[in-house]
C-alpha positions, 0 to 999 in steps of 0.5 A, spaced: 473 499 503 475 506 499 472 506 493 478 511 491 485 512 488 485 519 490 490 520 495 486 526 498 480 522 499 483 516 502 487 520 507 481 524 509 477 517 510 483 514 514 484 520 518 477 519 521 480 514 525 483 517 532 490 518 532 491 514 538 489 508 534 493 510 527 499 511 531 499 503 533 499 501 526 506 497 525 505 495 518 501 497 512 501 492 506 500 495 499 500 494 492 505 498 488 501 504 486 505 510 487 500 514 491 501 509 497 507 511 501 505 518 502 498 516 504 501 511 509 506 516 512 501 521 513 496 517 516 500 512 520 506 515 522 509 509 526 508 504 520 512 500 516 510 499 508 510 492 506 509 491 498 504 485 498 507 478 495 502 478 489 505 484 486 512 483 487 511 476 484 507 477 479 512 481 474 517 476 476 512 470 474 511 474 467 518 474 466 519 467 467 513 465 463 516 469 457 523 466 458 519 459 458 516 460 452 522 463 448 
């Protein structure tokens, strides 16, 4: 676990893994924090970014809850 949301800290820690390993990463699941795309592109050059389901569904569920209580 990386105890930081600073892009440079995260990049530095992840880059400790050899590039040969990082190039094999195909997908990275992230929440919607805006800093993740830069981190993923720099550290895992071949990876696709996937927003995790929880963070996609949470706003939708909140809207549904408001609508139901309206």
